[in-house]
Each structure stands twice: as structure tokens, then as C-alpha cells.
N, C-alpha and C positions, 0 to 999 in steps of 0.2 A: 672658573676659579673656585677653589675649595672653600668650605665653610670656615676654615681656619684663617687667621690673620697671617698673611704672608709677609715675612720680614726679610729685609736685605741688610747686610752688614758692609759698611765702608771702612776698610782698614782692618788688618788682622794681626795686631800686636796683642799685648796683655789684655786690653779692654775688649777687643774684638773676639778673642778666644773666650773671654768670660761671658760675653753676650751669647755666643754659640752654645756654651754650656747651660746658661740660664734658660734659654728657650726650651731645652729638653724637659725642664721642670714645669712647663706651662702648656697644658694640653690644648688650649685654644690657639696657640701660636705655632707657626712652622717656619723654619729657615729655608728661604728660597735660593739665595745665592750670596756669595762674598765678592766684593769688588775691591780691587787693589791697584796701586800705582806701579807695583812690581810686575814683572812678566808673569802672567797667570799660570803659565806652564811650570813655573818653579815653585808655586805655592801649593802645599798639600794641607788641606784643612781636616780637622779631626772627624767631622761629621760626614765628609765625603760629598758635600754639596758642590755644585759647579762654581768655579772661580772665573771671574771676568775682569777685563781691564776697566778701570774707572772711566776711561774715555768712551766706553760703550754703554754707559749707564742709561742713557735716554732711551735705548731700545727696550727697556724693561718697565716703562711707565705703566703699562696695563697689567703687569704681573706682580708688582710689589705694592703692598698696602702701606707699609711704613719702612723707611730707611733709617737705621740706627747708625749714627756717625761716630766712629771710634778714633778719629784723628786727634792730634794735639791742639791745644788752645793757642799756642804761639803762632804757628805757621799754617796749619791745616784748616781748622774750622773757620777762621775769618774768610777764607776763600770758598771752602766747600759748603759751609752752612747756607749762605744766600744762593749759591748756584744750584744746590740740590733741592732747596725748598721751592724752587720754581717748578719742579716736576714731580716731587714726591711729598707726602707727609713725612716729617723728620723728627728725630729726637737726638739731642747731642748733650755733651757734658762740658760745654765751654765754661772754664772756671777762673778766668782772669777777672776778679770781682770788679775792679775799677772800670773795666771796659764793657761790662754787661749791658748797660743802657744803650750804648752806641751799637753793639752787636745786635741787640734786640731790634732796633730800628732798621738795620740793614737787612736782616732776615725777614722782617715783616713786609718790607717793600717788595720782596719777590714772592713771598708765600701768599699774601692776601689777594693780590690781583689775579692769581692763578688758582684760587680756591683750595689752597693747601693749608695744612695745620702743622706748625713747627714749634715743638716744645724745646726751649733752649735751657742750658745751664742746669741739667738734671744730674743728680748724684746725691752725695750726702753733705757736702759743703763746697759750692752752693747746692741747694736741694733740700734734704730733710732738715738740716740744721737751720736753713733759712725759714722754713715753715715754723719751726719751734721758736725762733726768735720773734716771728710775727705773732704767734699765739701768746708768747710771754708779754709783749708790749700791749697787745689788745686787751688781755685779761687783767694785767697788772700795770695800768698806765703810769702809776707813780712807783718807779723802781729803777733798777739797772740790770742790763743784760751782760753776761760774761760768756765768752766762748773759749774753751780750752781744747787744744788738739794733742792727741797722743795718748799713750806712748805709741809712736808710729814712725815708720821709715819715710823720710822725706826724699822724693826722687830728685827734686830740683836742688836741694842742698847737698845731696850726695854727689850729684853731677858737678856742682861747683868745687867740691873737694878734689874730685878726680881730675879736674883741669889744672890743678896746681903742679908745678914742676917737681918731680921726684915721687909723685904718688902713682902707684900701680893699680890700686883699687881702694874703694872706700864706700861706706854707708854712714848715714847720719840719722839719728833718732831725735824726734822732738818729744819732750817729756813734761807734762804739767807739774808744777811745784805743789806738792801735797798741802803745804801750809796755806798757800793761796786758795786752793780749792776748798779747804776746810773753812776758811774765813768767809768765802762766798756762801757756802752752804749754811752757815750760821745765821744768815740773814742780816749781817752787819753792813752790807753794801760797801766794802772797802774800795778805795781808789788804788789801783795796782799799776805799776809800771810794766813795761815789756819784760824787763829782767826778772821781775817778781812773779810773773805768771808761768814762764816756761824756761826749761834748761835745754841745752843741746849736747848730745853725746855722740862722738864720732869714733868710728873704728876704721883704721887706716893701714893699708899694706904699702910699704915703701919700695921704690925701685932700689936695686942694688947700688950702694954708695951714697944714697940720699941722706941728707942731714935731718934727723928727726926734730931737732930743736927749731931749725928754720921752718920746716913744714908746719909744726905745731903753731908757731908764732904767726905764720901766714893765715892759718885757719882762724884762730881766735880773734885776729884783728881785721878780718874781712868785713867791710861795711855792707849793710843791708842783709847780710846772712848770719854773721856770728858776733860781731863786735858789741851788739846790744844785749847779748845773752851771756850767762855763765856757761861756758863751753868746756867740756872735758874731751881730751883726745887720747884714745887707746891705740897703741900700735900692735898689730897682730900679723899672723902669716896668712898666706893665700888659702891654706887648707881651712883655717878657722873661719875666714871670710865666707868660703863656699859652704861649709857645714853649718855655721851658726847664724848666718845673715843673708840667706838666699831667698827667704820669703818676704812678703810685703805687708806686714801687719800695720794697722792704724786704728784710729778711733778718736773719741773725745767726748766732750760734754757741752751742752748749752744750758746755762742756768739763768733763770730770771728771778731776781729777788725784789720783792715789792711789799708795799703796805696796803691794807684795806681798812676801812672804817677809820677809827682814830689812832690805833696803834698796833694792829695785828700784823705780825711778820708772816709773809707767805713766800715759799720758795718752790719754783717749778724747775724740773730737771729732765733733760733728755740725754741719753748717753748711748755710745756705740763702742763695742770691743770687737775688732775685726782681725781675723787671721789673714785675710787677703783683701787689701784695699781694692784692687781692680775687679776682683770677682764680685764683691759687694756692690760697687758702683755699677757694674754691668747688670746686676739683678734689679737695681733701681731703674736703669734705662729701659729694661724689658717691660717692667710694669707700666712705665709711662708711654711706651709704644702702644700698648693696649688702649690707654686713655687717648692718645693722639688719634688713633683710628676711630674711636667712638665719637670724639668731639668733631672730627671732620664729617662723619655721617650725620651729625646733628646740625651741621652748617656753621660750626664755630671755626672760622679760618683765620689765618695770619699767625704771627709769632705769639707764643704763650710762654709763661713761666710756671713753676710749681704753684705759685700763688693763684693761678687761674684754673687749676684742675681740681674738680670735686673729688674727695677721697674715694668715693664709691666707684669712680671710673677706673681706678687702678686694679680693682679686683675682678677676677674671672667669675665671681658669683653674681647672681642676680640681685637687684635691689631688695626683692622680697626676702631672699636668703640672708642677705646682710642684716636686715632688720631683725630677722628671727634668730640668727646665730651670734651676732657680734654687738648688737645694740643693747 
């Protein structure tokens, strides 16, 4: 086996392609293979590495140091996470927040007995935003934490619009309300409703003959997705959708507002502005793959989260160089 960390990718959608690209920017990592549920002969990957059927994955136990799981949180990861953590060190981006504790236990139950390290729920939220929420609470215990998302394209909300009768194509953006962000940054610790924190902006292409009024009303009244927000619907043509809304930008802020001493206002903020949500998430996954390999070598096995990973383990630099260059 080479001195580089051998990476395997499970799933070759937007996230898998992003991981493939990110690995090329890390000299201590190398992509060994891609695994897919599709017919491997039909899948052409950009880097030209071999593609294998996911069902054959156990044949590669001695060849892959870390498997990066790029499937979806709804159907793929609940099954693949525990199954693959039995045989490989893994990193995934499971992002159904309410189900993370149960998912952790399920993955831990297969990883730990088999001496594997599985870092779950890696990305920017959950992930980097989670770390900054923790820092904020730990450093400013008397205060309030605020998370704003956007401006960003929401894949789940866009899909919900596309399922409406009469809709041919659509995207939806989540946008923080500037007035709310300004209030939080002022240190006043406002109490904000869902509607006061974010707005939703939709760009919709209609099927021929569809009633725009009916479609718009269906969108703005949709429970769980739009009814609790001020929602604007723009009707556009297919060319505009393709030319102006084909990328996947996102980002947001985590702000902790608190007090120290008797009256001092203190505000901590972490923010992201992303041209490509999947490419950035992929880059986070790749850094944590390095950490998973190192933790496993140190005997730290079982399921882990970003809270369990020392920052230095993410870097390709030595501890000495980190102290010299970044501390």
C-alpha cells in the first residue's frame, strides 16, 4: 500500500464528484476507486479511476483506508453507514439533524466492535456550523445563538415545488432577513420568529396551460416548507432557469451574542459564502477523511462527530508546522 491515504467514494452524484475533485488538491490522499449501485460499465468518472459495484465493496477491505459516503440522508446513509462502517473507516454527511443521535448509535454499534472509525454528519451544517455553535455556548455561556442560512439554493424546497402539478422546473432560495441579522449583530439578543429570520424566493417554469395563480397559491401555502415564511414567486422561462439558476450557491452565519462581566456585550460570528454547496461540503468530507485515518491509527474507534476531532488532525501539516505557522 502506498504512503498516501487511499480513499474510496460511494456514490457519484454532485457530492461524489466534488470529493473526487477535492482529493486532487490534497497531496497526501489518493482516490482508489468509486463504488456505485448503478451498472459500473455505464459510469465514467472524471479521474479515470476504476468503478465497481457497491455489492463488491467487501473485496477492497485491505485496499481502502477511508470510504467517503456520498449518498443521501433520507434513504442511502441509514443503510450504508452502519453496513460500511463494519468493514471500513468512513466519513459521511448525514444531515437529518433530529435523527443524528439515533444514527450515531447505529453506526457505533458496527464500527466499534470491528475496530473502525466512522465520522458522521460532516459538512458545514451539521459540521462547521455545529462546532461554532459549541464554541459560542462554551465561551459565552450567558447568551443566545442564532443560525442564518443563505442566500442559498435549497435542494429539498426546490424539489417540493417541482412536484406541484403544472410546474415544469423550479429553484428556491433561502435568504436571511438583513434587519434580523443586524439586530443580532448589535448584541441586543432579539427574540425572532421563523418568519422574521428568513424569506424564501422561488423561480418557477410553468407547464404549458398551467394556471400561475393556482401554482403560486399552492407554493406559498405549503405547510412545513413555505407557509411560515414570506415567500415570493417569480415565473420565468426555461432558458432563464438554465442560464441563471444552474449553480448551487449557499452559505450562512452562526452568531453567538452574550455578555461577560457585568455588562459587556460580546458577539462571535462565523460565516460562509459558497459558490458551490456540494463542492464545499465535499472538501470538508475530504479533510475529515484524513482525520478518520489518523484517529483509527491511534486506536480511537467507533462513531465520532466533528466534536470529537482535534482540529490539527484535519491538516496535512505536522503538529510542529502548525504550531510554527498558524498558532
